[in-house]
C-alpha positions as CSV (number, residue, x, y, z in Angstrom):
1,M,-36.1,-29.5,22.4
2,L,-34.6,-26.0,22.2
3,Y,-33.7,-26.0,25.9
4,R,-32.0,-29.4,25.7
5,R,-30.1,-28.3,22.6
6,Y,-28.6,-25.3,24.3
7,K,-28.5,-26.4,27.9
8,S,-24.7,-26.9,27.9
9,V,-24.2,-23.5,26.5
10,V,-26.5,-21.9,29.0
11,I,-24.6,-23.6,31.9
12,A,-21.2,-22.5,30.5
13,V,-22.1,-18.8,30.4
14,C,-24.2,-18.5,33.5
15,V,-21.8,-16.8,35.7
16,V,-21.6,-14.0,38.3
17,L,-21.8,-10.6,36.6
18,S,-21.7,-8.6,39.9
19,A,-22.5,-9.0,43.5
20,G,-25.4,-11.4,43.7
21,S,-26.6,-11.1,40.1
22,F,-26.4,-13.7,37.4
23,C,-27.1,-14.1,33.7
24,L,-29.3,-16.6,31.7
25,G,-30.8,-18.2,34.8
26,E,-29.4,-19.8,37.9
27,P,-25.7,-20.6,38.1
28,D,-24.1,-23.8,39.0
29,K,-23.5,-22.9,42.7
30,N,-21.6,-26.1,43.2
31,K,-19.0,-24.9,40.7
32,Y,-18.8,-21.1,41.0
33,I,-19.0,-18.8,44.0
34,A,-20.4,-15.3,43.9
35,V,-18.4,-12.4,45.2
36,S,-21.3,-11.6,47.6
37,E,-20.5,-14.8,49.4
38,I,-16.9,-13.9,50.0
39,K,-15.9,-12.1,53.2
40,A,-12.7,-10.8,54.7
41,G,-10.9,-13.6,56.7
42,M,-12.2,-16.4,54.6
43,R,-9.8,-19.2,53.9
44,G,-9.3,-20.7,50.5
45,Y,-6.7,-21.9,48.1
46,C,-5.2,-21.4,44.7
47,I,-3.6,-24.0,42.4
48,S,-0.7,-23.3,40.1
49,C,2.1,-25.2,38.5
50,M,5.4,-24.2,40.1
51,Q,7.6,-27.0,38.7
52,G,7.0,-29.5,35.8
53,T,3.4,-29.8,34.6
54,S,1.5,-30.8,37.7
55,P,-0.3,-27.9,39.6
56,E,0.2,-27.6,43.3
57,K,-2.3,-26.3,46.0
58,F,-1.5,-23.2,48.1
59,D,-3.5,-21.8,50.9
60,L,-4.6,-18.2,51.0
61,E,-6.7,-15.8,53.0
62,V,-9.1,-13.0,51.9
63,I,-7.9,-9.6,53.0
64,S,-10.8,-7.5,51.6
65,I,-13.1,-6.9,48.6
66,I,-12.2,-3.9,46.6
67,H,-15.3,-2.5,44.8
68,N,-15.0,-0.8,41.4
69,L,-11.2,-1.1,41.3
70,N,-11.9,-0.9,37.6
71,P,-15.2,0.5,36.3
72,A,-18.0,-1.9,37.3
73,R,-15.6,-4.6,38.4
74,D,-14.8,-5.8,41.8
75,T,-11.6,-7.5,42.9
76,I,-10.9,-9.9,45.7
77,L,-7.7,-9.0,47.6
78,V,-5.9,-12.1,49.0
79,R,-2.7,-13.1,50.7
80,C,-1.1,-16.3,49.5
81,E,0.7,-18.5,52.0
82,G,3.5,-21.1,52.0
83,E,7.2,-21.0,52.0
84,L,7.5,-20.4,48.2
85,F,5.2,-17.4,48.2
86,N,6.8,-16.0,51.4
87,H,10.2,-16.2,49.7
88,A,9.3,-15.1,46.1
89,G,6.4,-12.7,46.8
90,V,4.3,-11.8,43.8
91,I,5.3,-14.1,40.9
92,A,4.9,-13.3,37.2
93,G,3.5,-16.3,35.4
94,C,0.9,-16.9,38.1
95,S,-1.6,-14.8,36.2
96,G,-4.7,-17.0,35.8
97,S,-4.0,-19.3,38.7
98,P,-7.5,-20.3,39.9
99,V,-8.7,-19.3,43.3
100,Y,-11.3,-21.4,45.2
101,F,-13.4,-20.9,48.3
102,D,-15.5,-23.8,49.7
103,G,-14.2,-25.8,46.7
104,R,-15.9,-23.4,44.2
105,L,-14.1,-21.2,41.7
106,A,-14.0,-17.5,42.5
107,G,-11.5,-16.2,40.0
108,A,-7.8,-16.0,39.2
109,L,-4.7,-14.4,40.6
110,S,-4.0,-11.5,38.2
111,F,-3.0,-8.3,39.9
112,G,-0.3,-7.1,42.2
113,W,1.9,-4.2,43.4
114,P,5.4,-3.9,41.9
115,G,8.1,-4.3,44.5
116,S,5.6,-5.7,47.1
117,K,7.4,-7.7,49.8
118,D,4.3,-9.7,50.6
119,P,2.5,-12.2,48.4
120,I,-0.6,-10.0,48.0
121,Y,-2.7,-10.5,44.9
122,G,-5.8,-9.1,43.3
123,V,-8.2,-11.7,42.0
124,T,-10.2,-11.2,38.8
125,L,-13.7,-12.6,39.3
126,V,-14.6,-15.7,37.3
127,A,-17.7,-13.9,36.1
128,D,-15.7,-11.3,34.3
129,M,-13.4,-14.0,32.8
130,L,-16.2,-16.2,31.5
131,S,-17.9,-13.3,29.9
132,V,-14.9,-12.8,27.6
133,G,-15.9,-13.2,23.9
134,K,-19.6,-13.3,24.6
135,A,-20.3,-9.9,23.0
136,G,-19.5,-11.4,19.6
137,S,-18.9,-14.6,17.8
138,Y,-15.3,-15.7,17.9
139,S,-15.7,-19.3,16.9
140,G,-13.8,-18.9,13.7
141,A,-10.7,-16.9,12.7
142,A,-10.4,-13.3,13.6
143,Q,-11.9,-11.1,10.8
144,P,-10.3,-8.1,9.2
145,G,-10.8,-5.0,11.3
146,Q,-11.0,-7.0,14.5
147,T,-7.4,-7.4,15.6
148,G,-6.1,-4.0,16.3
149,D,-5.5,-3.1,12.6
150,I,-3.1,-0.4,11.7
151,T,-4.5,2.3,9.5
152,F,-2.5,4.4,7.1
153,D,-3.0,7.8,5.5
154,F,-3.1,6.9,1.8
155,S,-4.1,10.5,0.9
156,K,-0.3,11.2,0.8
157,P,2.4,9.5,-1.1
158,L,3.5,6.2,0.5
159,S,6.5,6.6,2.8
160,F,8.2,3.7,4.6
161,S,9.4,5.9,7.4
162,E,5.9,7.0,8.2
163,V,4.6,3.4,7.9
164,N,7.4,2.3,10.3
165,S,6.2,4.8,12.9
166,R,2.7,3.4,12.9
167,F,3.8,0.0,14.1
168,K,4.0,0.7,17.8
169,I,2.7,-2.0,20.1
170,S,-0.5,-0.8,21.7
171,G,-3.2,-2.4,23.8
172,D,-4.5,-2.4,27.4
173,S,-2.2,-0.2,29.5
174,K,-0.1,-2.3,32.0
175,K,1.2,0.8,33.7
176,D,0.5,1.5,37.4
177,S,-3.0,2.6,38.3
178,A,-3.5,5.4,40.8
179,S,-3.3,2.8,43.6
180,G,-0.1,1.3,42.1
181,M,-1.9,-2.0,41.5
182,Q,-1.4,-3.4,38.0
183,P,-1.7,-6.7,36.1
184,L,1.0,-9.1,36.9
185,P,3.9,-8.7,34.4
186,M,3.4,-11.0,31.4
187,P,6.6,-13.0,31.2
188,V,7.8,-13.6,27.6
189,F,10.2,-16.5,27.3
190,V,12.9,-16.1,24.7
191,S,15.7,-18.3,23.3
192,G,18.0,-17.9,20.3
193,L,18.3,-14.1,20.6
194,S,21.4,-12.0,21.2
195,A,21.6,-9.2,23.7
196,S,21.1,-6.5,21.1
197,A,18.1,-8.4,19.6
198,M,16.6,-8.6,23.1
199,K,16.9,-4.9,23.4
200,E,14.9,-4.5,20.2
201,L,12.3,-6.9,21.5
202,D,12.1,-5.0,24.7
203,S,11.6,-1.7,22.9
204,V,8.7,-3.3,20.9
205,F,6.8,-4.7,23.8
206,E,7.8,-2.4,26.7
207,P,4.7,-0.2,26.5
208,S,2.6,-3.2,27.5
209,G,4.6,-4.1,30.5
210,F,6.0,-7.4,29.4
211,M,9.1,-8.8,31.1
212,F,11.6,-10.9,29.1
213,V,13.2,-14.1,30.3
214,T,15.9,-15.9,28.4
215,G,16.5,-19.6,28.3
216,S,13.2,-21.1,27.3
217,G,12.9,-23.7,24.5
218,S,10.4,-24.1,21.7
219,P,7.5,-26.5,21.0
220,S,8.6,-29.9,19.9
221,T,8.1,-29.2,16.2
222,A,11.0,-26.7,16.4
223,D,13.5,-29.6,16.0
224,A,12.0,-30.5,12.7
225,I,12.0,-26.8,11.6
226,S,15.7,-26.5,12.5
227,R,16.5,-29.6,10.4
228,G,14.7,-28.1,7.4
229,Q,11.9,-30.7,7.5
230,A,8.3,-29.9,7.0
231,A,6.6,-28.7,10.2
232,D,3.2,-27.3,11.0
233,N,1.3,-25.9,13.9
234,K,-1.6,-28.4,13.9
235,P,-2.8,-28.9,17.5
236,D,-1.8,-32.0,19.3
237,V,-4.9,-32.9,21.3
238,N,-4.2,-36.6,21.7
239,N,-1.2,-36.4,24.0
240,Q,-2.8,-37.2,27.3
241,S,0.4,-36.1,29.2
242,Q,0.0,-32.6,27.9
243,K,-3.5,-31.3,28.7
244,L,-4.6,-27.8,29.6
245,A,-6.4,-27.8,33.0
246,P,-6.9,-25.3,35.8
247,G,-3.5,-24.5,37.3
248,T,-1.4,-25.7,34.4
249,S,0.8,-23.4,32.3
250,L,-0.9,-21.6,29.4
251,V,1.6,-20.5,26.7
252,I,1.2,-18.5,23.6
253,P,4.0,-19.1,21.1
254,L,4.6,-16.1,18.9
255,V,7.7,-17.5,17.3
256,Y,9.2,-21.0,17.5
257,G,12.1,-22.8,15.9
258,D,15.7,-21.7,16.0
259,I,14.4,-18.5,17.7
260,S,11.6,-18.8,20.2
261,I,9.4,-16.1,21.7
262,A,6.4,-17.1,23.8
263,A,4.2,-15.4,26.4
264,G,3.1,-17.5,29.4
265,G,0.7,-17.6,32.3
266,T,-1.8,-20.0,33.8
267,V,-5.1,-21.7,32.9
268,T,-8.0,-20.6,35.1
269,E,-10.9,-22.7,33.8
270,V,-11.8,-25.2,31.0
271,V,-15.4,-25.4,29.9
272,G,-15.7,-28.1,27.3
273,D,-13.1,-27.3,24.7
274,T,-12.9,-23.6,25.8
275,V,-10.0,-22.4,27.9
276,Y,-9.8,-19.3,30.0
277,G,-6.6,-17.9,31.4
278,F,-4.4,-15.0,32.7
279,G,-7.1,-13.0,34.4
280,H,-6.1,-10.0,32.3
281,S,-5.3,-9.3,28.7
282,M,-2.1,-10.1,26.8
283,L,-2.4,-7.0,24.6
284,G,-6.1,-6.4,24.6
285,Y,-6.7,-6.8,20.9
286,G,-10.1,-8.5,21.2
287,P,-10.5,-11.2,18.5
288,V,-7.1,-12.9,17.7
289,D,-5.9,-16.1,16.3
290,L,-2.8,-17.2,18.1
291,P,-1.4,-20.7,18.9
292,M,-2.2,-22.0,22.3
293,A,0.3,-24.4,23.9
294,T,1.0,-26.3,27.1
295,G,4.1,-25.6,29.1
296,T,6.6,-26.9,31.5
297,V,7.8,-24.9,34.5
298,H,11.5,-25.4,35.2
299,T,11.6,-23.4,38.4
300,I,10.7,-20.2,40.2
301,I,13.3,-17.4,39.9
302,A,12.9,-15.3,43.1
303,N,13.9,-11.7,42.5
304,Q,13.8,-8.6,44.6
305,D,12.2,-6.7,41.8
306,R,10.1,-9.3,40.0
307,S,10.0,-13.0,40.7
308,F,8.9,-15.2,37.8
309,K,8.2,-18.7,36.6
310,L,10.7,-20.0,34.1
311,I,8.5,-21.8,31.5
312,S,9.2,-23.6,28.2
313,P,6.4,-24.1,25.7
314,E,5.6,-27.7,24.9
315,K,2.7,-28.9,22.7
316,I,0.5,-26.7,20.6
317,V,-3.0,-27.9,21.5
318,G,-5.3,-25.2,20.1
319,A,-5.7,-21.5,19.4
320,I,-6.3,-18.3,21.5
321,K,-9.4,-16.6,20.0
322,V,-10.0,-13.7,22.3
323,D,-7.7,-11.3,24.1
324,E,-9.8,-8.9,26.4
325,S,-9.1,-6.9,29.5
326,S,-10.2,-9.7,32.0
327,A,-8.9,-12.8,30.3
328,V,-7.7,-14.6,27.2
329,C,-9.9,-17.3,25.8
330,G,-8.9,-20.2,23.5
331,R,-10.3,-23.3,21.9
332,I,-8.7,-26.7,22.1
333,G,-8.2,-28.3,18.7
334,A,-8.4,-25.0,16.8
335,E,-5.5,-24.2,14.5
336,A,-4.0,-20.7,14.4
337,P,-2.4,-19.5,11.1
338,M,1.4,-19.3,11.1
339,F,4.1,-19.1,8.3
340,D,7.7,-20.2,7.7
341,M,10.5,-17.6,7.9
342,T,14.1,-18.4,6.9
343,V,17.0,-16.1,7.5
344,E,20.3,-17.0,5.9
345,V,23.4,-15.2,7.3
346,D,26.8,-15.0,5.8
347,R,29.0,-13.2,8.3
348,Y,32.6,-12.0,7.8
349,N,33.7,-13.7,11.1
350,D,32.0,-17.1,10.5
351,T,33.4,-20.1,8.6
352,T,30.0,-21.1,7.2
353,T,26.7,-19.6,6.1
354,R,24.1,-20.3,8.7
355,K,20.3,-20.7,8.2
356,F,17.7,-19.9,10.9
357,R,14.3,-21.4,10.5
358,C,11.2,-20.3,12.4
359,R,7.4,-20.4,12.5
360,V,5.8,-17.0,13.0
361,I,2.3,-16.0,13.9
362,N,0.1,-14.2,11.4
363,H,-1.0,-11.2,13.3
364,K,-1.5,-7.7,11.8
365,V,0.3,-5.8,14.5
366,L,2.7,-8.2,16.2
367,T,4.0,-10.0,13.1
368,P,5.8,-7.0,11.4
369,R,7.6,-6.2,14.7
370,L,8.5,-9.8,15.4
371,I,10.0,-10.1,11.9
372,N,12.4,-7.2,12.7
373,V,13.4,-9.0,15.9
374,I,14.0,-12.3,14.1
375,I,16.2,-10.7,11.4
376,G,18.2,-8.9,14.2
377,G,18.6,-12.1,16.2
378,A,19.8,-14.1,13.2
379,A,22.3,-11.4,12.0
380,T,23.8,-10.9,15.5
381,F,24.1,-14.5,16.6
382,L,27.9,-14.1,16.7
383,G,27.7,-10.7,18.3
384,D,26.8,-7.2,17.4
385,L,27.7,-5.8,14.0
386,P,31.2,-4.1,13.7
387,P,31.2,-0.3,14.0
388,E,32.0,-0.1,10.3
389,N,29.6,-2.4,8.4
390,N,27.8,-2.9,5.1
391,I,25.0,-5.3,4.5
392,E,24.0,-6.8,1.2
393,Y,20.6,-8.5,1.3
394,Q,17.8,-10.1,-0.7
395,A,14.3,-10.8,0.5
396,A,11.3,-12.8,-0.9
397,I,7.9,-12.2,0.7
398,I,5.3,-14.7,-0.4
399,P,1.7,-13.5,0.5
400,Q,-1.5,-15.5,0.3
401,D,-3.6,-14.6,-2.8
402,A,-1.1,-12.0,-4.0
403,E,2.0,-12.0,-6.2
404,P,5.4,-12.4,-4.5
405,I,7.5,-9.3,-3.6
406,K,11.2,-9.8,-4.1
407,F,13.9,-7.2,-3.7
408,G,17.5,-6.7,-2.8
409,N,19.7,-3.8,-1.8
410,I,22.8,-2.7,0.2
411,S,23.2,-0.5,3.2
412,S,26.2,1.0,5.0
413,E,26.6,2.3,8.5
414,A,22.8,1.7,9.0
415,G,23.1,-1.6,10.8
416,L,20.0,-3.7,10.2
417,S,17.5,-0.9,10.2
418,D,17.2,-0.6,6.4
419,L,16.6,-4.3,5.9
420,G,14.3,-4.7,8.9
421,E,12.3,-1.6,8.0
422,E,11.7,-2.8,4.4
423,V,10.7,-6.3,5.2
424,S,8.5,-5.4,8.2
425,N,6.8,-2.5,6.4
426,V,6.0,-4.6,3.3
427,V,4.5,-7.3,5.6
428,G,2.6,-4.7,7.7
429,L,1.2,-3.0,4.6
430,L,0.1,-6.3,3.1
431,M,-1.6,-7.5,6.3
432,N,-3.2,-4.2,7.2
433,N,-4.3,-2.9,3.8
434,P,-8.0,-1.8,3.6
435,F,-8.5,-3.3,0.2
436,K,-7.9,-7.0,0.5
437,T,-7.4,-9.6,3.2
438,V,-3.8,-10.8,2.9
439,G,-1.9,-13.2,5.1
440,I,1.7,-14.3,4.7
441,K,2.8,-17.8,3.4
442,S,6.5,-17.5,3.8
443,I,9.5,-15.1,4.1
444,D,13.0,-15.8,3.0
445,V,15.8,-13.4,3.8
446,R,19.5,-13.6,2.9
447,I,22.1,-11.4,4.5
448,K,25.8,-10.9,3.8
449,I,27.7,-8.8,6.5
450,A,31.1,-7.2,5.8
451,P,33.2,-5.1,8.2
452,K,33.6,-2.2,5.8
453,D,32.3,1.3,5.6
454,I,31.2,2.1,2.0
455,S,29.4,5.4,2.8
456,A,30.5,8.4,0.9
457,H,29.9,12.2,0.5
458,I,30.1,14.3,-2.6
459,W,33.5,16.1,-2.3
460,S,33.2,18.1,-5.5
461,M,30.9,18.5,-8.6
462,Q,32.0,20.3,-11.8
463,V,30.4,20.8,-15.2
464,S,32.2,21.3,-18.5
465,D,30.3,24.6,-19.0
466,T,27.5,26.4,-17.1
467,K,26.3,28.1,-20.4
468,V,25.2,25.7,-23.1
469,K,23.1,25.5,-26.2
470,A,20.0,23.4,-26.7
471,G,21.0,20.1,-28.3
472,S,24.5,20.1,-26.8
473,A,25.9,18.0,-24.0
474,V,27.2,18.8,-20.5
475,N,29.9,16.7,-18.9
476,V,29.5,16.3,-15.2
477,D,32.4,15.2,-13.1
478,V,31.9,14.1,-9.5
479,V,34.4,13.2,-6.8
480,L,33.2,11.0,-3.9
481,E,35.0,11.0,-0.6
482,T,35.0,7.8,1.5
483,V,36.1,7.1,5.0
484,R,39.0,4.8,4.4
485,E,39.8,4.7,0.7
486,P,41.1,7.3,-1.8
487,K,38.6,9.7,-3.5
488,K,36.8,8.2,-6.4
489,N,35.9,10.0,-9.7
490,F,32.7,9.5,-11.7
491,S,31.4,11.2,-14.9
492,F,28.0,11.8,-16.5
493,K,27.2,13.1,-19.9
494,M,23.9,14.9,-19.9
495,K,22.3,15.7,-23.3
496,I,20.3,19.0,-23.4
497,P,17.1,18.5,-25.3
498,E,16.9,20.1,-28.8
499,N,13.8,22.1,-28.1
500,L,14.5,23.2,-24.6
501,P,13.6,26.9,-24.2
502,A,16.3,29.3,-23.1
503,G,16.6,29.8,-19.4
504,K,18.2,28.7,-16.1
505,Y,17.9,25.0,-15.1
506,E,19.1,23.0,-12.1
507,L,21.5,20.2,-12.5
508,A,21.9,17.9,-9.4
509,V,24.0,15.0,-8.4
510,C,22.8,13.0,-5.4
511,G,22.6,9.6,-3.6
512,T,19.7,7.4,-3.1
513,A,18.0,9.1,-0.2
514,D,17.8,12.5,-2.0
515,Y,16.8,10.7,-5.2
516,S,13.9,9.0,-3.4
517,R,12.8,12.4,-2.0
518,F,13.0,13.9,-5.4
519,L,10.8,11.2,-6.9
520,S,8.2,11.5,-4.1
521,Q,7.9,15.3,-4.6
522,A,8.2,15.4,-8.4
523,A,6.0,12.3,-9.2
524,P,3.8,11.7,-6.1
525,Y,1.3,9.8,-8.2
526,R,3.7,6.9,-8.4
527,F,3.5,6.5,-4.7
528,T,-0.3,7.2,-4.3
529,V,-2.4,4.3,-3.1
530,Q,-5.9,4.0,-4.3
531,N,-6.4,0.2,-4.4
532,F,-4.5,-3.0,-3.8
533,D,-2.7,-3.0,-7.1
534,S,-1.5,0.6,-6.7
535,L,-0.3,-0.4,-3.2
536,M,1.8,-3.2,-4.7
537,D,3.1,-0.8,-7.4
538,A,4.1,1.9,-4.8
539,M,5.9,-0.6,-2.6
540,K,7.8,-2.0,-5.6
541,E,8.7,1.6,-6.7
542,I,10.2,2.3,-3.3
543,L,12.1,-1.0,-3.1
544,A,13.5,-0.6,-6.6
545,V,15.8,2.3,-5.7
546,K,19.3,1.0,-5.1
547,R,21.5,2.6,-2.5
548,D,24.8,2.0,-4.2
549,R,23.9,4.1,-7.2
550,L,24.8,7.8,-8.0
551,Y,22.2,9.9,-9.8
552,C,22.5,12.9,-12.0
553,L,19.2,14.9,-12.6
554,L,18.4,17.8,-14.9
555,V,15.0,19.3,-14.0
556,L,13.0,20.6,-17.0
557,P,9.7,22.4,-17.4
558,A,6.6,20.3,-17.0
559,S,5.1,19.0,-20.3
560,G,2.0,17.0,-21.0
561,I,-0.3,15.8,-18.3
562,V,-0.7,13.0,-15.8
563,V,-4.2,11.5,-15.4
564,E,-4.4,9.4,-12.3
565,K,-1.2,7.4,-12.9
566,A,-1.1,7.6,-16.7
567,E,1.7,9.8,-18.0
568,L,0.8,11.6,-21.2
569,D,3.9,13.6,-21.6
570,D,3.4,14.3,-25.4
571,L,-0.2,15.5,-25.1
572,P,-0.7,18.9,-26.8
573,A,-1.5,21.8,-24.4
574,T,-4.9,22.3,-26.1
575,K,-6.0,18.8,-25.3
576,A,-4.5,18.9,-21.8
577,V,-6.7,21.9,-20.9
578,I,-9.8,19.7,-21.5
579,L,-8.5,17.0,-19.2
580,Y,-7.9,19.6,-16.4
581,D,-11.6,20.3,-16.4
582,A,-12.8,20.2,-12.7
583,K,-16.0,18.5,-13.8
584,R,-14.1,15.3,-14.7
585,S,-13.9,12.6,-12.0
586,L,-10.3,11.6,-12.9
587,S,-7.6,13.7,-11.2
588,A,-5.1,15.4,-13.5
589,Q,-1.8,17.3,-12.9
590,P,1.1,18.6,-15.0
591,H,3.5,15.9,-16.1
592,P,6.8,16.5,-14.3
593,N,9.8,16.4,-16.6
594,W,13.4,15.7,-16.0
595,I,16.4,13.9,-17.5
596,E,18.3,11.5,-15.3
597,S,21.3,9.3,-15.5
598,S,22.7,6.9,-13.0
599,L,25.6,4.6,-12.5
600,K,26.6,2.0,-10.0
601,A,29.1,3.6,-7.7
602,G,29.6,0.8,-5.2
603,L,29.2,3.4,-2.5
604,V,26.3,4.7,-0.5
605,T,26.2,8.5,-1.1
606,A,24.6,10.5,1.6
607,D,24.1,14.0,0.1
608,R,23.3,16.2,-2.9
609,K,25.0,19.0,-4.8
610,N,23.4,21.4,-7.3
611,I,24.7,23.6,-10.1
612,Q,22.7,26.0,-12.1
613,I,23.2,26.0,-15.9
614,T,22.0,28.5,-18.5
615,V,20.6,27.4,-21.8
616,E,21.2,30.2,-24.3
617,D,19.4,31.0,-27.5
């Protein structure tokens, strides 16, 4: 009974592990061929789709067997034949094309040498591919901690600039090995992006050796998304004309809709509802949950440096569940989580406000970077931003099982970096926080772009008197210098506290960047993350600071105490001493004290000026 129940599973995973050795009993020798049976000079064939959706058959010959090219892994070296291969050489997008000898599957085309004049490929053994995902259970969605999570140092106050630096695409290295042999370039097919947005995309994925190809389309649901109609990524498994089979195109849509970004390769084997492809990793993240689609090959673009298939994604039919060094593995009928993203753009040189609608993957590492690319692509659809620019924006990020985060701001001479960093960092922190599993339900961004420089510097700062009495007021006059417009005057009136002791005190005027640094240093507890609620509070604190405001600060002696995040500024010193006791579990520190005033300047001030005042008896 037990044998009959698991017979199909045993057959599916009984594959060649190394020369002449097998797992879980005898393999199906009519279906798979062991590497020990393959010799130099043997004739065989591969199948791969070179146009449309129907795979073609191409002859090949074994050159040699390379043992331990990678640790404990052998590789078959083959030369493909035919006019197409002789003309194009090594073709990106052929990764995963199944290779057969005596009608039995040996593995997949997956490696090559950059710049090779001959169509010579390395073949990943089918044994290594079918072992993907067998070390753990990947039948369901990827679990937290399994998808290349980004970790953050929450022992320090939260800083968006540090968070941004953590989101570097990592994974299996696609750089040349000592022999120069490397996985075939992973073509990423893109549509709807400007040249500048393509550069941003390239910088995101370049470490993993992707190559970007413009001109692909999106899955068919993209039309509905563009029209503002409801659309989902439920797999279409009933369309008989779009089936994943050995040799057909295997596409992973990362973004689809008005902007499309999709990685592509070839299916190697299908066992039941399980699909194996590529013969190498995409990014090597292990468990993943990404949409899996069929594709159509338009043509082969022969190139002296890198020839490639031009592929458009078609129907989403399942989900990729595993991304390991020797293959990606997916399940037909599975549904990968995605969310809606809308970017509305009001450009100075357009007659209408345009709205870009997309569906985006929910992936802890890829999603934050893709969001940045989508924002850039939408904002630059009519060309790069003018040299002098300012951007007003609002964003609404709706997480799953958490309250929405909504914010708005303005930037000048910073391009899209401020907006992109804020949205992508919030999403990245939500998806990678160690306290609670959070996905994204939707993102809505609105951008208004004007060809105007509103940056400013403090030209002068004066006070009515540098020697004052406690209880009196100090008038602060500030002149801001702009690039194109006349200088602008602003005034503050700072009240000196009645009980302020005699002494010297610092009075400062500054813009947003210096004000944010002051807050982080003076009140680090506001940006310290200890749980999910404090993470939300810290992000909101950062996002609340407006760039078009001018701040005036009078730094005073500390008073009271801060316990964790509770500010007890009126607590008598005798009681504060008790709370400072090292035996207590709650952390305590002196309560920072300052007086501040701010006004909306309509300018983004870049610097800070200080004047020392003396409070006399």
